[in-house]
C-alpha positions as CSV (number, residue, x, y, z in Angstrom):
1,M,-53.6,-8.7,-59.3
2,S,-52.5,-6.8,-62.5
3,T,-49.0,-5.7,-63.0
4,Q,-47.9,-2.2,-61.8
5,A,-44.8,-0.3,-62.9
6,P,-42.5,0.9,-60.0
7,T,-43.3,4.2,-58.4
8,F,-41.3,6.0,-55.7
9,T,-43.8,7.0,-53.0
10,Q,-40.8,8.5,-51.0
11,P,-37.9,9.6,-53.2
12,L,-34.3,10.1,-52.1
13,Q,-33.4,13.3,-50.3
14,N,-30.1,15.4,-50.5
15,V,-27.7,14.7,-47.7
16,V,-25.0,17.0,-46.2
17,A,-22.6,15.0,-43.9
18,L,-19.7,15.9,-41.8
19,E,-16.5,14.2,-42.8
20,G,-16.1,11.0,-40.7
21,S,-19.8,10.8,-39.8
22,A,-22.4,8.3,-41.1
23,A,-24.6,9.2,-44.0
24,S,-27.6,7.3,-45.5
25,F,-30.0,7.5,-48.4
26,E,-33.5,6.0,-48.1
27,A,-36.4,5.6,-50.6
28,Q,-39.8,3.9,-50.6
29,V,-40.9,2.2,-53.8
30,S,-44.0,0.3,-54.8
31,G,-44.9,-1.9,-57.8
32,F,-46.0,-5.4,-58.8
33,P,-44.2,-7.7,-59.2
34,V,-41.8,-6.5,-56.5
35,P,-39.2,-4.5,-58.3
36,E,-35.5,-5.2,-58.4
37,V,-33.3,-2.3,-57.0
38,S,-29.9,-1.1,-58.3
39,W,-27.8,1.8,-57.0
40,F,-25.6,4.2,-59.0
41,R,-23.0,6.9,-58.1
42,D,-22.3,9.4,-60.8
43,G,-23.9,7.1,-63.4
44,Q,-21.8,4.0,-62.4
45,V,-23.2,0.9,-60.8
46,L,-22.5,1.0,-57.1
47,S,-21.6,-2.0,-54.9
48,A,-20.0,-2.6,-51.6
49,A,-16.9,-3.8,-53.4
50,A,-16.7,-0.7,-55.6
51,L,-17.1,1.7,-52.6
52,P,-15.8,0.4,-49.3
53,G,-17.9,1.1,-46.3
54,V,-21.2,1.1,-48.2
55,Q,-24.2,-1.1,-47.0
56,I,-27.1,-1.7,-49.3
57,S,-30.5,-3.2,-48.3
58,F,-34.0,-3.6,-49.7
59,S,-37.0,-4.9,-47.7
60,D,-40.8,-4.3,-47.8
61,G,-40.3,-1.7,-50.6
62,R,-37.7,0.3,-48.6
63,A,-34.3,0.8,-50.3
64,V,-31.5,2.0,-48.1
65,L,-27.8,2.9,-48.8
66,R,-25.7,3.6,-45.8
67,I,-22.1,4.8,-45.5
68,S,-20.6,4.4,-42.0
69,A,-17.9,7.0,-42.2
70,V,-17.9,9.4,-45.2
71,T,-14.9,11.1,-46.7
72,A,-14.6,13.8,-49.3
73,A,-14.3,11.0,-51.9
74,H,-17.9,9.9,-51.2
75,S,-19.4,13.2,-52.4
76,G,-21.4,12.8,-55.6
77,R,-24.7,12.1,-57.2
78,F,-26.4,8.9,-56.0
79,S,-29.3,7.2,-57.8
80,V,-31.6,4.3,-57.1
81,R,-33.4,2.4,-59.9
82,A,-36.4,0.1,-59.5
83,T,-37.3,-2.3,-62.3
84,N,-40.0,-4.9,-62.9
85,G,-41.8,-6.4,-65.9
86,A,-44.1,-3.4,-66.2
87,G,-41.4,-0.7,-66.3
88,Q,-38.9,1.2,-64.2
89,A,-38.4,4.3,-62.1
90,T,-35.4,6.3,-60.8
91,S,-34.8,8.6,-57.9
92,T,-31.6,10.8,-57.5
93,A,-30.0,12.9,-54.8
94,E,-26.7,14.6,-53.9
95,L,-24.3,13.7,-51.1
96,L,-22.1,16.6,-49.9
97,V,-19.3,15.8,-47.5
98,T,-17.8,18.8,-45.6
99,A,-15.3,19.4,-42.9
100,E,-17.4,22.4,-41.6
101,T,-20.2,22.0,-39.1
102,A,-23.3,24.1,-38.5
103,P,-25.9,23.7,-35.8
104,P,-29.5,23.2,-36.9
105,T,-31.4,26.4,-37.8
106,F,-35.1,26.8,-38.6
107,L,-35.7,28.7,-41.8
108,Q,-39.5,28.2,-41.3
109,R,-40.9,27.6,-37.9
110,L,-44.2,26.0,-36.7
111,Q,-47.2,28.3,-36.8
112,T,-50.0,28.4,-34.2
113,S,-53.4,27.7,-35.9
114,T,-57.1,27.0,-35.2
115,V,-59.0,24.5,-37.4
116,R,-62.4,22.9,-37.5
117,Q,-63.0,19.3,-36.5
118,G,-62.5,17.0,-39.4
119,S,-60.0,19.2,-41.2
120,Q,-56.6,18.1,-42.5
121,V,-53.7,19.7,-40.7
122,R,-50.2,20.2,-42.0
123,L,-47.4,21.5,-39.7
124,N,-44.3,22.5,-41.6
125,V,-40.7,23.4,-40.7
126,R,-37.6,24.1,-42.8
127,V,-34.3,23.2,-41.2
128,T,-30.7,23.5,-42.3
129,G,-27.5,22.3,-40.6
130,I,-24.2,20.5,-41.1
131,P,-24.4,17.5,-40.8
132,T,-28.1,17.2,-42.0
133,P,-30.2,17.4,-38.8
134,V,-32.5,14.7,-37.6
135,V,-36.0,16.1,-37.2
136,K,-38.7,14.8,-34.9
137,F,-42.2,15.9,-33.9
138,Y,-43.8,15.9,-30.5
139,R,-47.2,16.6,-28.9
140,E,-47.3,17.6,-25.3
141,G,-43.7,16.3,-25.0
142,A,-44.5,12.8,-26.4
143,E,-42.8,11.8,-29.7
144,I,-45.1,11.3,-32.6
145,Q,-44.5,8.1,-34.7
146,S,-45.5,8.1,-38.3
147,S,-48.8,6.2,-38.8
148,A,-52.0,6.3,-40.9
149,D,-53.3,9.2,-38.7
150,F,-50.0,11.1,-38.3
151,R,-47.6,11.1,-41.2
152,I,-44.1,12.6,-41.1
153,L,-42.9,13.7,-44.5
154,Q,-39.6,15.1,-45.8
155,D,-38.9,17.0,-49.0
156,G,-35.4,18.4,-49.0
157,D,-35.1,20.8,-46.0
158,L,-38.9,20.8,-45.6
159,Y,-40.3,18.5,-42.8
160,S,-44.0,18.1,-42.3
161,L,-46.4,16.5,-39.8
162,L,-49.6,15.7,-41.6
163,I,-52.8,15.0,-39.5
164,A,-55.3,13.3,-41.9
165,E,-58.4,14.2,-39.8
166,A,-58.2,16.5,-36.8
167,F,-60.3,16.0,-33.7
168,P,-60.7,18.2,-30.5
169,E,-58.5,15.7,-28.6
170,D,-55.6,16.5,-31.0
171,S,-55.5,20.1,-29.6
172,G,-52.3,20.9,-27.7
173,T,-48.7,22.0,-27.9
174,Y,-46.7,20.7,-30.8
175,S,-43.0,21.0,-31.2
176,A,-40.3,20.0,-33.8
177,T,-36.7,19.4,-32.8
178,A,-33.7,19.3,-35.2
179,T,-30.5,17.7,-33.9
180,N,-27.1,17.1,-35.3
181,S,-23.5,16.7,-34.0
182,S,-23.2,20.5,-33.7
183,G,-26.4,21.3,-31.7
184,R,-30.1,21.2,-31.3
185,A,-33.0,23.5,-32.2
186,T,-36.7,23.5,-31.3
187,S,-39.8,25.2,-32.7
188,T,-43.2,25.1,-30.9
189,C,-46.8,26.0,-31.7
190,E,-50.3,25.6,-30.4
191,L,-53.0,23.7,-32.3
192,L,-56.7,24.3,-31.4
193,V,-59.3,22.0,-33.0
194,Q,-62.8,23.3,-32.6
195,G,-65.6,20.8,-32.2
196,E,-69.1,21.1,-33.8
197,E,-71.2,24.0,-32.6
198,P,-73.9,22.9,-30.0
199,V,-77.5,23.0,-31.3
200,P,-79.3,25.9,-29.5
201,A,-82.2,25.0,-27.2
202,K,-85.7,25.3,-28.7
203,K,-87.8,28.2,-27.4
204,T,-91.1,27.4,-25.7
205,K,-94.0,28.6,-27.8
206,T,-97.4,29.7,-26.3
207,V,-100.3,28.2,-28.2
208,I,-103.4,30.4,-28.6
209,S,-106.6,29.8,-30.4
210,T,-107.6,31.1,-33.8
211,A,-110.3,33.3,-32.2
212,Q,-107.8,34.9,-29.9
213,I,-105.5,35.6,-32.9
214,S,-108.4,37.2,-34.8
215,Q,-109.4,39.3,-31.8
216,T,-105.8,40.4,-31.3
217,R,-105.5,41.5,-34.9
218,I,-108.8,43.5,-34.8
219,T,-107.6,45.3,-31.6
220,R,-104.3,46.2,-33.3
221,V,-106.1,47.5,-36.4
222,E,-108.5,49.7,-34.2
223,K,-105.6,51.1,-32.2
224,K,-103.8,51.9,-35.4
225,M,-106.8,53.7,-36.9
226,E,-107.3,55.6,-33.7
227,F,-103.6,56.6,-33.6
228,E,-103.7,57.8,-37.2
229,L,-106.9,59.8,-36.6
230,T,-105.3,61.5,-33.6
231,Q,-102.3,62.3,-35.6
232,T,-104.4,63.8,-38.4
233,L,-106.5,66.0,-36.0
234,G,-103.4,67.2,-34.2
235,H,-101.8,68.5,-37.3
236,K,-104.8,69.8,-39.4
237,T,-107.4,72.4,-38.2
238,P,-110.7,72.2,-40.0
239,P,-111.8,75.5,-41.7
240,R,-114.2,77.6,-39.7
241,V,-117.6,78.1,-41.1
242,P,-119.3,81.4,-40.3
243,P,-122.7,81.1,-38.6
244,K,-125.8,81.6,-40.7
245,P,-127.7,84.8,-40.1
246,S,-130.9,84.5,-38.1
247,S,-132.9,86.9,-40.3
248,K,-132.5,88.4,-43.7
249,S,-131.7,92.0,-43.9
250,P,-133.2,94.1,-46.7
251,T,-131.2,93.8,-49.8
252,Q,-129.8,97.0,-51.2
253,P,-130.3,97.5,-54.8
254,S,-127.3,96.7,-56.8
255,L,-125.6,99.7,-58.3
256,V,-123.7,97.5,-60.7
257,P,-125.6,97.0,-63.9
258,K,-126.2,93.5,-64.8
259,V,-125.0,92.2,-68.1
260,T,-127.5,90.0,-70.0
261,G,-126.8,88.6,-73.3
262,G,-123.8,90.9,-73.7
263,R,-125.8,94.1,-73.7
264,Q,-126.0,96.7,-70.9
265,Q,-129.5,97.2,-69.5
266,S,-131.0,100.4,-68.1
267,P,-131.4,100.4,-64.3
268,S,-135.1,101.0,-65.0
269,P,-137.2,99.8,-67.9
270,V,-139.4,103.0,-67.8
271,R,-138.5,105.5,-70.6
272,H,-139.2,109.2,-69.9
273,V,-140.7,110.7,-73.1
274,K,-141.0,114.5,-73.5
275,A,-144.5,115.6,-74.4
276,P,-145.0,117.6,-77.6
277,T,-145.3,121.4,-77.3
278,P,-148.9,122.6,-78.2
279,T,-149.2,124.8,-81.3
280,T,-151.0,128.2,-80.9
281,V,-154.2,128.7,-83.0
282,R,-154.5,131.9,-84.7
């Protein structure tokens, strides 16, 4: 296996602790070879001797620093450094010790949602409180443990339940509880995971011959032509033609002169010429 520089898969988170209560920092680190872990407070190397009441451990990549009873003197900036031959990485967070207390309060509550089967689901809450509340997730009243299928994540005051791949059996009522020495708060939602849609049943088809199909088409065309003809006759009346005369009546001579070749013709071609007057012989 090749070497791998240290990486914090889960960094440190800020902690607010009530004076006299316990406080702890946790981080998850990976790398090869297995890194060596060191802790610092305000830039100074931290050890049990330097800060009484501090317990430090590192196992399976999980680095933990725990203070059994914090005082105002423990407030400060804590860092954890992981180092191996391939490199190093550092994660830092703040510890605030206060004499005040505040019960848990949800700044962001769980939201009811409907998702498709196979989807990734993330249920988020934001919680504040003094001391820092402990947040747990439940489904139908049963606590959910972090696993490959259900991961519980924290980023500051944001806590998340991540479902890698949802199935219909994951549907139900989900809740998140936040608890500290001052009280307890709960947020609840409904998750509905819809399964795949059923395939509709196939309709039975009636099989007919090609000849039947052709005859059906011909019948439809004839009915269509008959309908169109009916519509045409119903809307248009053919012109009436006057009956032809049974016998010809004598034709009256036309009084209107005919024009031939652009010249007006006399109604009769006969000219009336006046005879000459006879002369008397003396």
